[in-house]
N, C-alpha and C positions, 0 to 999 in steps of 0.2 A: 603543105608547102615544101617544095624541094630544097629550098635554101634557108629553111627556118632555123633559127638559133635555138637549139634544143638544150644546150648545156645548162641554161638557167632554169629549165624545168625540173632538173634533177638535183638542185641544190638542197643541202640540209637546211632546216629552218632555224636560223640563228637570229638573234635580235639585231636591230640596226646598229646598236652600240658595239656588238661583238663583230659585226661585219665591216664597220667603218675602218678604212685602211689607216695604218700608222703613218702619218705624214710629217712627223716631227723632224725628220732629217731631210725633208724635201725642200727645195728652193725653186719651185716653179709656180706659175700663176694658179694652176689648179689647187695646189696646196694652200695658197693664200685665200682662195675664195670658197672652197668646199668646206662647209661646216657639217657637224653631225646632224643638225636640224635639217639642212637642205638634203643631205644624204637620206635621212629617214623618210622625208616627204616624197622623194623621187625614186627610191631604190626598187619599189615594186611595180613601177610603171614600165610599159614596154611598147614599142612601135608594133604595127600590124605584122611585121616580119620577125618580131621577137627580140629586137635590139633593146638593151637595157642601159641604165646608168653605169652599171659595172663595166659594160662593154666600152662606154664612152670614156670613162676615166682610166681605163687600164694602161694606156700609154703614159699618162702622168704618174701613175703608181710605179711603173717599170723604169721610168726615166726621171730621177729625182732632181735633175738640173745641176748646174755647176755652182761654184762658190759665189758667183755674182749673178746667179739666176739664169745663166745661159742654158738653153735646152739640151746641150750635149756636153 
């Protein structure tokens, strides 16, 4: 696949608990609904093109939200 997402193929094998992002200082919707249980259940799944849960949540991890929950 020419546009395959290969970075996930080369990850070190850590447990779901170790890989779960620290969202304690986040004030966005993702941080409110993403639980360690959901993360553990979905983290190893990927689309046919290689897209994973880590790819989906990356923007929420990178953008913690404002004091009132604003995305910026």
